[in-house]
All heavy atoms as TSV, in Angstrom:
chain	resi	resn	atom	element	x	y	z
A	1	MET	N	N	80.397	103.467	102.370
A	1	MET	CA	C	80.739	102.098	102.811
A	1	MET	C	C	82.248	101.960	102.844
A	1	MET	O	O	82.963	102.393	101.958
A	1	MET	CB	C	80.122	101.099	101.836
A	1	MET	CG	C	80.305	99.715	102.274
A	1	MET	SD	S	79.284	98.655	101.222
A	1	MET	CE	C	80.159	97.151	101.427
A	2	THR	N	N	82.728	101.355	103.895
A	2	THR	CA	C	84.172	101.168	104.024
A	2	THR	C	C	84.567	99.794	103.533
A	2	THR	O	O	83.748	98.896	103.415
A	2	THR	CB	C	84.599	101.296	105.510
A	2	THR	OG1	O	83.924	100.296	106.253
A	2	THR	CG2	C	84.241	102.670	106.033
A	3	THR	N	N	85.845	99.638	103.246
A	3	THR	CA	C	86.339	98.327	102.813
A	3	THR	C	C	86.489	97.421	104.024
A	3	THR	O	O	86.781	97.901	105.128
A	3	THR	CB	C	87.696	98.485	102.113
A	3	THR	OG1	O	88.602	99.101	103.013
A	3	THR	CG2	C	87.563	99.320	100.855
A	4	PRO	N	N	86.314	96.127	103.837
A	4	PRO	CA	C	86.461	95.212	104.974
A	4	PRO	C	C	87.912	95.184	105.476
A	4	PRO	O	O	88.859	95.387	104.711
A	4	PRO	CB	C	86.057	93.858	104.411
A	4	PRO	CG	C	86.046	94.006	102.938
A	4	PRO	CD	C	85.916	95.446	102.614
A	5	VAL	N	N	88.043	94.951	106.750
A	5	VAL	CA	C	89.378	94.914	107.387
A	5	VAL	C	C	89.922	93.498	107.303
A	5	VAL	O	O	89.251	92.533	107.639
A	5	VAL	CB	C	89.274	95.367	108.851
A	5	VAL	CG1	C	90.609	95.256	109.539
A	5	VAL	CG2	C	88.767	96.784	108.908
A	6	CYS	N	N	91.139	93.388	106.858
A	6	CYS	CA	C	91.825	92.097	106.773
A	6	CYS	C	C	92.550	91.862	108.090
A	6	CYS	O	O	93.515	92.544	108.413
A	6	CYS	CB	C	92.789	92.076	105.589
A	6	CYS	SG	S	93.687	90.522	105.439
A	7	MET	N	N	92.076	90.896	108.840
A	7	MET	CA	C	92.678	90.614	110.149
A	7	MET	C	C	94.107	90.074	110.011
A	7	MET	O	O	94.942	90.274	110.882
A	7	MET	CB	C	91.828	89.637	110.942
A	7	MET	CG	C	90.507	90.207	111.359
A	7	MET	SD	S	90.627	91.752	112.244
A	7	MET	CE	C	90.929	91.169	113.898
A	8	ARG	N	N	94.395	89.436	108.880
A	8	ARG	CA	C	95.768	88.948	108.645
A	8	ARG	C	C	96.729	90.126	108.583
A	8	ARG	O	O	97.815	90.083	109.168
A	8	ARG	CB	C	95.817	88.143	107.352
A	8	ARG	CG	C	97.163	87.539	107.056
A	8	ARG	CD	C	97.087	86.642	105.815
A	8	ARG	NE	N	98.324	85.943	105.611
A	8	ARG	CZ	C	99.348	86.389	104.882
A	8	ARG	NH1	N	99.227	87.523	104.276
A	8	ARG	NH2	N	100.436	85.664	104.750
A	9	LYS	N	N	96.318	91.189	107.900
A	9	LYS	CA	C	97.149	92.372	107.797
A	9	LYS	C	C	97.317	93.013	109.175
A	9	LYS	O	O	98.416	93.435	109.548
A	9	LYS	CB	C	96.525	93.347	106.814
A	9	LYS	CG	C	97.367	94.565	106.536
A	9	LYS	CD	C	96.751	95.448	105.479
A	9	LYS	CE	C	97.601	96.664	105.252
A	9	LYS	NZ	N	97.008	97.554	104.254
A	10	LYS	N	N	96.242	93.072	109.933
A	10	LYS	CA	C	96.297	93.641	111.292
A	10	LYS	C	C	97.233	92.823	112.185
A	10	LYS	O	O	97.938	93.364	113.022
A	10	LYS	CB	C	94.905	93.721	111.910
A	10	LYS	CG	C	93.974	94.686	111.199
A	10	LYS	CD	C	94.435	96.103	111.393
A	10	LYS	CE	C	93.441	97.090	110.806
A	10	LYS	NZ	N	93.890	98.462	110.937
A	11	TRP	N	N	97.201	91.492	112.004
A	11	TRP	CA	C	98.069	90.620	112.796
A	11	TRP	C	C	99.535	90.969	112.523
A	11	TRP	O	O	100.323	91.129	113.456
A	11	TRP	CB	C	97.776	89.144	112.454
A	11	TRP	CG	C	98.895	88.225	112.809
A	11	TRP	CD1	C	99.707	87.557	111.949
A	11	TRP	CD2	C	99.361	87.860	114.117
A	11	TRP	NE1	N	100.646	86.805	112.633
A	11	TRP	CE2	C	100.443	86.968	113.970
A	11	TRP	CE3	C	98.965	88.203	115.406
A	11	TRP	CZ2	C	101.128	86.417	115.041
A	11	TRP	CZ3	C	99.648	87.649	116.474
A	11	TRP	CH2	C	100.710	86.768	116.307
A	12	PHE	N	N	99.894	91.099	111.253
A	12	PHE	CA	C	101.280	91.378	110.919
A	12	PHE	C	C	101.692	92.794	111.356
A	12	PHE	O	O	102.833	93.031	111.697
A	12	PHE	CB	C	101.571	91.130	109.451
A	12	PHE	CG	C	101.757	89.670	109.162
A	12	PHE	CD1	C	100.804	88.972	108.428
A	12	PHE	CD2	C	102.854	88.987	109.642
A	12	PHE	CE1	C	100.952	87.618	108.176
A	12	PHE	CE2	C	103.009	87.624	109.398
A	12	PHE	CZ	C	102.059	86.946	108.668
A	13	GLU	N	N	100.762	93.733	111.380
A	13	GLU	CA	C	101.047	95.047	111.916
A	13	GLU	C	C	101.345	94.953	113.408
A	13	GLU	O	O	102.249	95.611	113.925
A	13	GLU	CB	C	99.880	96.019	111.670
A	13	GLU	CG	C	99.737	96.423	110.218
A	13	GLU	CD	C	98.490	97.251	109.978
A	13	GLU	OE1	O	97.712	97.535	110.943
A	13	GLU	OE2	O	98.270	97.618	108.804
A	14	HIS	N	N	100.588	94.119	114.097
A	14	HIS	CA	C	100.802	93.886	115.525
A	14	HIS	C	C	102.170	93.231	115.787
A	14	HIS	O	O	102.882	93.610	116.701
A	14	HIS	CB	C	99.678	93.019	116.091
A	14	HIS	CG	C	99.778	92.758	117.554
A	14	HIS	ND1	N	99.697	93.734	118.505
A	14	HIS	CD2	C	99.987	91.600	118.230
A	14	HIS	CE1	C	99.843	93.195	119.695
A	14	HIS	NE2	N	100.031	91.920	119.558
A	15	VAL	N	N	102.525	92.265	114.913
A	15	VAL	CA	C	103.842	91.617	115.040
A	15	VAL	C	C	104.932	92.652	114.807
A	15	VAL	O	O	105.951	92.646	115.521
A	15	VAL	CB	C	103.949	90.440	114.024
A	15	VAL	CG1	C	105.393	89.902	113.992
A	15	VAL	CG2	C	102.990	89.334	114.400
A	16	GLU	N	N	104.746	93.518	113.852
A	16	GLU	CA	C	105.750	94.558	113.575
A	16	GLU	C	C	105.938	95.468	114.783
A	16	GLU	O	O	107.077	95.781	115.167
A	16	GLU	CB	C	105.287	95.379	112.377
A	16	GLU	CG	C	106.260	96.465	111.950
A	16	GLU	CD	C	105.736	97.282	110.781
A	16	GLU	OE1	O	104.620	97.047	110.317
A	16	GLU	OE2	O	106.464	98.192	110.370
A	17	LYS	N	N	104.855	95.893	115.409
A	17	LYS	CA	C	104.962	96.731	116.604
A	17	LYS	C	C	105.685	96.003	117.720
A	17	LYS	O	O	106.517	96.559	118.433
A	17	LYS	CB	C	103.557	97.140	117.095
A	17	LYS	CG	C	102.856	98.122	116.207
A	17	LYS	CD	C	101.481	98.409	116.763
A	17	LYS	CE	C	100.625	99.194	115.805
A	17	LYS	NZ	N	99.255	99.364	116.287
A	18	THR	N	N	105.334	94.728	117.901
A	18	THR	CA	C	105.947	93.910	118.943
A	18	THR	C	C	107.437	93.739	118.694
A	18	THR	O	O	108.235	93.837	119.608
A	18	THR	CB	C	105.261	92.532	119.029
A	18	THR	OG1	O	103.858	92.736	119.218
A	18	THR	CG2	C	105.821	91.705	120.167
A	19	ARG	N	N	107.788	93.524	117.439
A	19	ARG	CA	C	109.218	93.349	117.105
A	19	ARG	C	C	110.002	94.616	117.381
A	19	ARG	O	O	111.133	94.567	117.902
A	19	ARG	CB	C	109.358	92.947	115.639
A	19	ARG	CG	C	110.774	92.596	115.293
A	19	ARG	CD	C	110.902	92.043	113.910
A	19	ARG	NE	N	112.298	91.681	113.668
A	19	ARG	CZ	C	112.761	91.293	112.510
A	19	ARG	NH1	N	111.966	91.201	111.475
A	19	ARG	NH2	N	114.032	90.988	112.385
A	20	LYS	N	N	109.414	95.767	117.103
A	20	LYS	CA	C	110.101	97.031	117.393
A	20	LYS	C	C	110.342	97.172	118.910
A	20	LYS	O	O	111.412	97.622	119.327
A	20	LYS	CB	C	109.282	98.228	116.897
A	20	LYS	CG	C	109.350	98.413	115.408
A	20	LYS	CD	C	108.564	99.633	114.978
A	20	LYS	CE	C	108.629	99.800	113.480
A	20	LYS	NZ	N	107.851	100.980	113.032
A	21	LYS	N	N	109.345	96.778	119.690
A	21	LYS	CA	C	109.510	96.844	121.142
A	21	LYS	C	C	110.591	95.878	121.634
A	21	LYS	O	O	111.381	96.217	122.507
A	21	LYS	CB	C	108.170	96.506	121.840
A	21	LYS	CG	C	107.121	97.599	121.664
A	21	LYS	CD	C	105.839	97.207	122.344
A	21	LYS	CE	C	104.756	98.216	122.082
A	21	LYS	NZ	N	103.469	97.791	122.669
A	22	LEU	N	N	110.610	94.665	121.049
A	22	LEU	CA	C	111.599	93.687	121.471
A	22	LEU	C	C	113.007	94.078	121.036
A	22	LEU	O	O	113.979	93.751	121.735
A	22	LEU	CB	C	111.253	92.313	120.872
A	22	LEU	CG	C	110.007	91.626	121.437
A	22	LEU	CD1	C	109.708	90.354	120.656
A	22	LEU	CD2	C	110.168	91.335	122.920
A	23	GLN	N	N	113.126	94.777	119.927
A	23	GLN	CA	C	114.456	95.146	119.434
A	23	GLN	C	C	115.090	96.254	120.269
A	23	GLN	O	O	116.271	96.512	120.134
A	23	GLN	CB	C	114.396	95.565	117.962
A	23	GLN	CG	C	114.297	94.366	117.045
A	23	GLN	CD	C	114.347	94.750	115.578
A	23	GLN	OE1	O	113.990	95.844	115.200
A	23	GLN	NE2	N	114.788	93.825	114.758
A	24	ARG	N	N	114.306	96.912	121.100
A	24	ARG	CA	C	114.909	97.873	122.023
A	24	ARG	C	C	115.852	97.176	122.991
A	24	ARG	O	O	116.856	97.729	123.393
A	24	ARG	CB	C	113.821	98.608	122.803
A	24	ARG	CG	C	112.987	99.539	121.964
A	24	ARG	CD	C	111.946	100.211	122.817
A	24	ARG	NE	N	110.928	100.825	121.952
A	24	ARG	CZ	C	109.685	101.058	122.339
A	24	ARG	NH1	N	109.297	100.750	123.549
A	24	ARG	NH2	N	108.837	101.616	121.503
A	25	LYS	N	N	115.465	95.945	123.387
A	25	LYS	CA	C	116.275	95.177	124.330
A	25	LYS	C	C	117.295	94.313	123.593
A	25	LYS	O	O	118.460	94.261	123.999
A	25	LYS	CB	C	115.362	94.295	125.152
A	25	LYS	CG	C	114.365	95.036	126.006
A	25	LYS	CD	C	113.422	94.094	126.702
A	25	LYS	CE	C	112.309	94.847	127.402
A	25	LYS	NZ	N	111.285	93.941	127.924
A	26	ASP	N	N	116.834	93.588	122.585
A	26	ASP	CA	C	117.696	92.648	121.873
A	26	ASP	C	C	117.649	92.923	120.379
A	26	ASP	O	O	116.611	92.748	119.749
A	26	ASP	CB	C	117.203	91.222	122.163
A	26	ASP	CG	C	118.036	90.163	121.436
A	26	ASP	OD1	O	119.221	90.450	121.138
A	26	ASP	OD2	O	117.496	89.066	121.184
A	27	LYS	N	N	118.756	93.400	119.819
A	27	LYS	CA	C	118.800	93.788	118.411
A	27	LYS	C	C	118.678	92.574	117.477
A	27	LYS	O	O	118.369	92.721	116.312
A	27	LYS	CB	C	120.107	94.537	118.088
A	27	LYS	CG	C	120.242	95.842	118.851
A	27	LYS	CD	C	119.193	96.825	118.408
A	27	LYS	CE	C	119.346	98.124	119.172
A	27	LYS	NZ	N	118.298	99.077	118.883
A	28	GLY	N	N	118.898	91.397	117.981
A	28	GLY	CA	C	118.857	90.207	117.164
A	28	GLY	C	C	117.489	89.523	117.136
A	28	GLY	O	O	117.390	88.344	116.829
A	29	THR	N	N	116.434	90.248	117.446
A	29	THR	CA	C	115.106	89.660	117.498
A	29	THR	C	C	114.652	89.272	116.090
A	29	THR	O	O	114.713	90.080	115.179
A	29	THR	CB	C	114.090	90.658	118.110
A	29	THR	OG1	O	114.544	91.015	119.407
A	29	THR	CG2	C	112.720	90.030	118.214
A	30	THR	N	N	114.189	88.046	115.950
A	30	THR	CA	C	113.723	87.563	114.650
A	30	THR	C	C	112.224	87.776	114.521
A	30	THR	O	O	111.519	88.019	115.497
A	30	THR	CB	C	114.034	86.060	114.473
A	30	THR	OG1	O	113.312	85.341	115.484
A	30	THR	CG2	C	115.529	85.790	114.576
A	31	HIS	N	N	111.758	87.631	113.272
A	31	HIS	CA	C	110.326	87.751	113.010
A	31	HIS	C	C	109.572	86.638	113.738
A	31	HIS	O	O	108.503	86.878	114.316
A	31	HIS	CB	C	110.084	87.690	111.503
A	31	HIS	CG	C	108.647	87.752	111.126
A	31	HIS	ND1	N	107.928	88.926	111.175
A	31	HIS	CD2	C	107.791	86.805	110.688
A	31	HIS	CE1	C	106.689	88.675	110.786
A	31	HIS	NE2	N	106.575	87.401	110.488
A	32	ARG	N	N	110.145	85.469	113.741
A	32	ARG	CA	C	109.503	84.319	114.396
A	32	ARG	C	C	109.365	84.540	115.898
A	32	ARG	O	O	108.330	84.248	116.497
A	32	ARG	CB	C	110.308	83.062	114.107
A	32	ARG	CG	C	109.722	81.835	114.764
A	32	ARG	CD	C	110.427	80.598	114.246
A	32	ARG	NE	N	109.945	80.313	112.913
A	32	ARG	CZ	C	109.649	79.094	112.482
A	32	ARG	NH1	N	109.802	78.071	113.274
A	32	ARG	NH2	N	109.231	78.899	111.277
A	33	ALA	N	N	110.407	85.087	116.530
A	33	ALA	CA	C	110.360	85.393	117.969
A	33	ALA	C	C	109.311	86.451	118.247
A	33	ALA	O	O	108.592	86.409	119.254
A	33	ALA	CB	C	111.731	85.823	118.457
A	34	ALA	N	N	109.241	87.410	117.340
A	34	ALA	CA	C	108.242	88.485	117.502
A	34	ALA	C	C	106.830	87.916	117.381
A	34	ALA	O	O	105.936	88.355	118.101
A	34	ALA	CB	C	108.466	89.574	116.478
A	35	MET	N	N	106.663	86.958	116.499
A	35	MET	CA	C	105.336	86.327	116.352
A	35	MET	C	C	104.926	85.580	117.615
A	35	MET	O	O	103.773	85.634	118.034
A	35	MET	CB	C	105.317	85.387	115.147
A	35	MET	CG	C	105.315	86.121	113.840
A	35	MET	SD	S	105.305	85.051	112.405
A	35	MET	CE	C	103.658	84.355	112.470
A	36	LYS	N	N	105.891	84.914	118.246
A	36	LYS	CA	C	105.614	84.199	119.492
A	36	LYS	C	C	105.209	85.174	120.590
A	36	LYS	O	O	104.249	84.930	121.332
A	36	LYS	CB	C	106.807	83.392	119.945
A	36	LYS	CG	C	107.048	82.144	119.145
A	36	LYS	CD	C	108.245	81.378	119.672
A	36	LYS	CE	C	108.527	80.168	118.827
A	36	LYS	NZ	N	109.725	79.423	119.282
A	37	ALA	N	N	105.935	86.277	120.692
A	37	ALA	CA	C	105.598	87.272	121.714
A	37	ALA	C	C	104.270	87.967	121.423
A	37	ALA	O	O	103.506	88.254	122.333
A	37	ALA	CB	C	106.734	88.296	121.802
A	38	ALA	N	N	104.026	88.233	120.158
A	38	ALA	CA	C	102.810	88.920	119.758
A	38	ALA	C	C	101.566	88.046	119.992
A	38	ALA	O	O	100.475	88.581	120.257
A	38	ALA	CB	C	102.887	89.359	118.303
A	39	SER	N	N	101.737	86.748	119.910
A	39	SER	CA	C	100.589	85.846	120.078
A	39	SER	C	C	100.026	85.924	121.486
A	39	SER	O	O	98.848	85.595	121.702
A	39	SER	CB	C	100.964	84.409	119.724
A	39	SER	OG	O	101.881	83.912	120.672
A	40	VAL	N	N	100.831	86.363	122.423
A	40	VAL	CA	C	100.370	86.483	123.807
A	40	VAL	C	C	99.402	87.658	123.955
A	40	VAL	O	O	98.368	87.566	124.623
A	40	VAL	CB	C	101.578	86.687	124.772
A	40	VAL	CG1	C	101.124	86.939	126.189
A	40	VAL	CG2	C	102.479	85.448	124.716
A	41	THR	N	N	99.698	88.770	123.303
A	41	THR	CA	C	98.876	89.966	123.426
A	41	THR	C	C	97.846	90.136	122.307
A	41	THR	O	O	97.036	91.043	122.352
A	41	THR	CB	C	99.764	91.217	123.447
A	41	THR	OG1	O	100.531	91.271	122.253
A	41	THR	CG2	C	100.664	91.217	124.660
A	42	TRP	N	N	97.869	89.254	121.322
A	42	TRP	CA	C	96.967	89.369	120.173
A	42	TRP	C	C	95.488	89.287	120.547
A	42	TRP	O	O	94.669	90.061	119.997
A	42	TRP	CB	C	97.304	88.322	119.108
A	42	TRP	CG	C	96.344	88.323	117.965
A	42	TRP	CD1	C	95.540	87.291	117.587
A	42	TRP	CD2	C	96.079	89.384	117.034
A	42	TRP	NE1	N	94.809	87.657	116.481
A	42	TRP	CE2	C	95.110	88.930	116.140
A	42	TRP	CE3	C	96.572	90.673	116.892
A	42	TRP	CZ2	C	94.634	89.727	115.097
A	42	TRP	CZ3	C	96.078	91.473	115.875
A	42	TRP	CH2	C	95.129	91.008	114.975
A	43	PRO	N	N	95.027	88.400	121.428
A	43	PRO	CA	C	93.588	88.365	121.723
A	43	PRO	C	C	93.039	89.704	122.193
A	43	PRO	O	O	91.951	90.122	121.754
A	43	PRO	CB	C	93.465	87.303	122.822
A	43	PRO	CG	C	94.643	86.414	122.582
A	43	PRO	CD	C	95.733	87.329	122.113
A	44	GLN	N	N	93.751	90.416	123.050
A	44	GLN	CA	C	93.287	91.714	123.523
A	44	GLN	C	C	93.297	92.732	122.386
A	44	GLN	O	O	92.368	93.528	122.245
A	44	GLN	CB	C	94.171	92.249	124.677
A	44	GLN	CG	C	94.110	91.403	125.921
A	44	GLN	CD	C	95.164	90.315	125.951
A	44	GLN	OE1	O	95.999	90.212	125.059
A	44	GLN	NE2	N	95.099	89.451	126.958
A	45	GLU	N	N	94.331	92.699	121.571
A	45	GLU	CA	C	94.433	93.624	120.445
A	45	GLU	C	C	93.326	93.375	119.432
A	45	GLU	O	O	92.751	94.296	118.872
A	45	GLU	CB	C	95.809	93.499	119.788
A	45	GLU	CG	C	96.090	94.532	118.758
A	45	GLU	CD	C	96.261	95.947	119.323
A	45	GLU	OE1	O	96.605	96.073	120.506
A	45	GLU	OE2	O	96.032	96.915	118.555
A	46	LYS	N	N	93.020	92.103	119.214
A	46	LYS	CA	C	91.977	91.712	118.247
A	46	LYS	C	C	90.612	92.250	118.703
A	46	LYS	O	O	89.824	92.754	117.879
A	46	LYS	CB	C	91.951	90.199	118.102
A	46	LYS	CG	C	90.992	89.718	117.031
A	46	LYS	CD	C	91.092	88.217	116.883
A	46	LYS	CE	C	90.090	87.722	115.865
A	46	LYS	NZ	N	90.129	86.255	115.760
A	47	VAL	N	N	90.346	92.151	119.990
A	47	VAL	CA	C	89.065	92.686	120.508
A	47	VAL	C	C	89.004	94.175	120.299
A	47	VAL	O	O	87.948	94.714	119.894
A	47	VAL	CB	C	88.914	92.319	122.015
A	47	VAL	CG1	C	87.761	93.075	122.642
A	47	VAL	CG2	C	88.748	90.831	122.193
A	48	LYS	N	N	90.098	94.887	120.527
A	48	LYS	CA	C	90.128	96.335	120.316
A	48	LYS	C	C	89.833	96.680	118.849
A	48	LYS	O	O	89.085	97.606	118.558
A	48	LYS	CB	C	91.480	96.918	120.714
A	48	LYS	CG	C	91.729	96.954	122.183
A	48	LYS	CD	C	93.085	97.529	122.478
A	48	LYS	CE	C	93.432	97.478	123.959
A	48	LYS	NZ	N	94.776	98.016	124.243
A	49	ILE	N	N	90.430	95.916	117.930
A	49	ILE	CA	C	90.225	96.143	116.517
A	49	ILE	C	C	88.781	95.897	116.142
A	49	ILE	O	O	88.151	96.673	115.414
A	49	ILE	CB	C	91.199	95.253	115.677
A	49	ILE	CG1	C	92.627	95.702	115.894
A	49	ILE	CG2	C	90.820	95.309	114.207
A	49	ILE	CD1	C	93.652	94.713	115.366
A	50	GLN	N	N	88.204	94.804	116.626
A	50	GLN	CA	C	86.824	94.465	116.317
A	50	GLN	C	C	85.874	95.521	116.888
A	50	GLN	O	O	84.891	95.878	116.223
A	50	GLN	CB	C	86.475	93.084	116.861
A	50	GLN	CG	C	87.175	91.978	116.090
A	50	GLN	CD	C	86.987	90.609	116.712
A	50	GLN	OE1	O	86.767	90.489	117.925
A	50	GLN	NE2	N	87.111	89.576	115.913
A	51	ASN	N	N	86.138	95.994	118.092
A	51	ASN	CA	C	85.300	97.038	118.676
A	51	ASN	C	C	85.386	98.321	117.859
A	51	ASN	O	O	84.372	99.013	117.655
A	51	ASN	CB	C	85.696	97.328	120.122
A	51	ASN	CG	C	85.273	96.222	121.048
A	51	ASN	OD1	O	84.430	95.395	120.717
A	51	ASN	ND2	N	85.903	96.165	122.224
A	52	LYS	N	N	86.551	98.632	117.364
A	52	LYS	CA	C	86.714	99.844	116.531
A	52	LYS	C	C	85.909	99.730	115.239
A	52	LYS	O	O	85.261	100.670	114.826
A	52	LYS	CB	C	88.200	100.045	116.211
A	52	LYS	CG	C	88.492	101.288	115.428
A	52	LYS	CD	C	89.965	101.478	115.181
A	52	LYS	CE	C	90.227	102.737	114.367
A	52	LYS	NZ	N	91.662	102.916	114.085
A	53	ILE	N	N	85.943	98.547	114.635
A	53	ILE	CA	C	85.177	98.320	113.426
A	53	ILE	C	C	83.680	98.488	113.673
A	53	ILE	O	O	82.968	99.156	112.924
A	53	ILE	CB	C	85.488	96.909	112.845
A	53	ILE	CG1	C	86.919	96.830	112.362
A	53	ILE	CG2	C	84.522	96.574	111.702
A	53	ILE	CD1	C	87.404	95.446	112.077
A	54	LYS	N	N	83.191	97.889	114.760
A	54	LYS	CA	C	81.769	98.002	115.107
A	54	LYS	C	C	81.386	99.433	115.394
A	54	LYS	O	O	80.310	99.904	114.986
A	54	LYS	CB	C	81.457	97.136	116.342
A	54	LYS	CG	C	81.484	95.655	116.069
A	54	LYS	CD	C	81.214	94.898	117.345
A	54	LYS	CE	C	81.433	93.409	117.175
A	54	LYS	NZ	N	81.259	92.663	118.436
A	55	ARG	N	N	82.254	100.169	116.087
A	55	ARG	CA	C	82.009	101.567	116.416
A	55	ARG	C	C	81.892	102.411	115.131
A	55	ARG	O	O	80.986	103.236	115.008
A	55	ARG	CB	C	83.100	102.082	117.317
A	55	ARG	CG	C	82.897	103.441	117.887
A	55	ARG	CD	C	83.893	103.749	119.025
A	55	ARG	NE	N	85.271	103.583	118.628
A	55	ARG	CZ	C	86.108	102.664	119.127
A	55	ARG	NH1	N	85.677	101.786	120.032
A	55	ARG	NH2	N	87.362	102.588	118.742
A	56	GLU	N	N	82.805	102.155	114.192
A	56	GLU	CA	C	82.759	102.912	112.921
A	56	GLU	C	C	81.505	102.565	112.143
A	56	GLU	O	O	80.908	103.471	111.527
A	56	GLU	CB	C	84.008	102.593	112.100
A	56	GLU	CG	C	85.233	103.224	112.657
A	56	GLU	CD	C	86.517	102.773	111.941
A	56	GLU	OE1	O	86.443	101.907	111.048
A	56	GLU	OE2	O	87.577	103.319	112.287
A	57	GLU	N	N	81.058	101.306	112.161
A	57	GLU	CA	C	79.826	100.907	111.474
A	57	GLU	C	C	78.625	101.601	112.084
A	57	GLU	O	O	77.728	102.066	111.363
A	57	GLU	CB	C	79.657	99.405	111.517
A	57	GLU	CG	C	80.619	98.665	110.611
A	57	GLU	CD	C	80.526	97.147	110.765
A	57	GLU	OE1	O	79.786	96.664	111.652
A	57	GLU	OE2	O	81.223	96.466	109.977
A	58	ARG	N	N	78.585	101.656	113.411
A	58	ARG	CA	C	77.449	102.337	114.082
A	58	ARG	C	C	77.454	103.817	113.750
A	58	ARG	O	O	76.387	104.403	113.502
A	58	ARG	CB	C	77.555	102.155	115.595
A	58	ARG	CG	C	77.151	100.784	116.084
A	58	ARG	CD	C	76.905	100.791	117.600
A	58	ARG	NE	N	78.030	101.289	118.354
A	58	ARG	CZ	C	78.992	100.565	118.895
A	58	ARG	NH1	N	78.979	99.255	118.742
A	58	ARG	NH2	N	79.956	101.122	119.604
A	59	ARG	N	N	78.640	104.434	113.713
A	59	ARG	CA	C	78.765	105.835	113.400
A	59	ARG	C	C	78.277	106.128	111.967
A	59	ARG	O	O	77.545	107.078	111.724
A	59	ARG	CB	C	80.212	106.279	113.560
A	59	ARG	CG	C	80.381	107.779	113.572
A	59	ARG	CD	C	81.819	108.148	113.890
A	59	ARG	NE	N	82.193	107.759	115.245
A	59	ARG	CZ	C	83.361	107.288	115.637
A	59	ARG	NH1	N	84.334	107.155	114.760
A	59	ARG	NH2	N	83.591	106.967	116.879
A	60	GLU	N	N	78.643	105.248	111.024
A	60	GLU	CA	C	78.215	105.401	109.631
A	60	GLU	C	C	76.700	105.222	109.514
A	60	GLU	O	O	76.048	105.974	108.795
A	60	GLU	CB	C	78.922	104.385	108.742
A	60	GLU	CG	C	80.334	104.737	108.421
A	60	GLU	CD	C	80.968	103.714	107.499
A	60	GLU	OE1	O	80.240	102.864	106.919
A	60	GLU	OE2	O	82.189	103.759	107.355
A	61	ALA	N	N	76.164	104.214	110.212
A	61	ALA	CA	C	74.729	103.965	110.157
A	61	ALA	C	C	73.966	105.160	110.729
A	61	ALA	O	O	72.935	105.573	110.168
A	61	ALA	CB	C	74.380	102.699	110.936
A	62	LYS	N	N	74.464	105.711	111.797
A	62	LYS	CA	C	73.824	106.868	112.425
A	62	LYS	C	C	73.852	108.086	111.474
A	62	LYS	O	O	72.887	108.807	111.322
A	62	LYS	CB	C	74.506	107.216	113.720
A	62	LYS	CG	C	73.819	108.315	114.533
A	62	LYS	CD	C	74.516	108.526	115.875
A	62	LYS	CE	C	73.842	109.627	116.654
A	62	LYS	NZ	N	74.535	109.864	117.933
A	63	ALA	N	N	74.995	108.287	110.833
A	63	ALA	CA	C	75.159	109.431	109.908
A	63	ALA	C	C	74.272	109.255	108.691
A	63	ALA	O	O	73.638	110.211	108.246
A	63	ALA	CB	C	76.613	109.566	109.489
A	64	SER	N	N	74.187	108.028	108.148
A	64	SER	CA	C	73.344	107.819	106.953
A	64	SER	C	C	71.869	107.920	107.304
A	64	SER	O	O	71.068	108.380	106.497
A	64	SER	CB	C	73.683	106.478	106.328
A	64	SER	OG	O	73.318	105.420	107.192
A	65	LYS	N	N	71.532	107.494	108.518
A	65	LYS	CA	C	70.121	107.591	108.957
A	65	LYS	C	C	69.745	109.057	109.127
A	65	LYS	O	O	68.645	109.451	108.743
A	65	LYS	CB	C	69.958	106.832	110.269
A	65	LYS	CG	C	68.526	106.747	110.752
A	65	LYS	CD	C	68.425	105.935	112.018
A	65	LYS	CE	C	67.008	105.866	112.528
A	65	LYS	NZ	N	66.914	105.123	113.775
A	66	ALA	N	N	70.635	109.830	109.669
A	66	ALA	CA	C	70.371	111.275	109.861
A	66	ALA	C	C	70.295	111.985	108.525
A	66	ALA	O	O	69.487	112.899	108.353
A	66	ALA	CB	C	71.439	111.882	110.744
A	67	ALA	N	N	71.103	111.591	107.566
A	67	ALA	CA	C	71.101	112.239	106.248
A	67	ALA	C	C	69.886	111.827	105.430
A	67	ALA	O	O	69.395	112.607	104.626
A	67	ALA	CB	C	72.368	111.864	105.474
A	68	ALA	N	N	69.391	110.602	105.637
A	68	ALA	CA	C	68.259	110.103	104.872
A	68	ALA	C	C	66.951	110.767	105.315
A	68	ALA	O	O	66.068	110.998	104.496
A	68	ALA	CB	C	68.124	108.599	105.029
A	69	SER	N	N	66.815	111.072	106.574
A	69	SER	CA	C	65.573	111.674	107.057
A	69	SER	C	C	65.885	113.043	107.677
A	69	SER	O	O	66.169	113.125	108.876
A	69	SER	CB	C	64.889	110.775	108.050
A	69	SER	OG	O	65.748	110.528	109.166
A	70	PRO	N	N	65.838	114.116	106.867
A	70	PRO	CA	C	66.117	115.448	107.425
A	70	PRO	C	C	65.008	115.870	108.389
A	70	PRO	O	O	63.833	115.490	108.208
A	70	PRO	CB	C	66.178	116.320	106.209
A	70	PRO	CG	C	65.420	115.633	105.163
A	70	PRO	CD	C	65.549	114.145	105.474
A	71	PRO	N	N	65.354	116.616	109.390
A	71	PRO	CA	C	64.321	117.043	110.358
A	71	PRO	C	C	63.328	117.996	109.707
A	71	PRO	O	O	63.673	118.795	108.851
A	71	PRO	CB	C	65.121	117.772	111.442
A	71	PRO	CG	C	66.415	118.138	110.808
A	71	PRO	CD	C	66.650	117.108	109.720
A	72	THR	N	N	62.063	117.873	110.116
A	72	THR	CA	C	61.032	118.741	109.553
A	72	THR	C	C	60.596	119.797	110.523
A	72	THR	O	O	60.794	119.765	111.665
A	72	THR	CB	C	59.783	117.895	109.185
A	72	THR	OG1	O	59.359	117.162	110.334
A	72	THR	CG2	C	60.109	116.972	108.026
């Protein structure tokens, strides 16, 4: 069983990535400005994260099901 994913932590990781991208153009980019820019792309990123979580859960369920009933 995996630990639950904290979406708040994922949000701030996304803000960090966005800030790095923005600082390539403007070195004075603030955290607040990065949050504004990240909020535009967050819905798509959130869907990707949720799909990844679901995919991992299905993979674990499939593996545990295969391990529980060995082929005869």
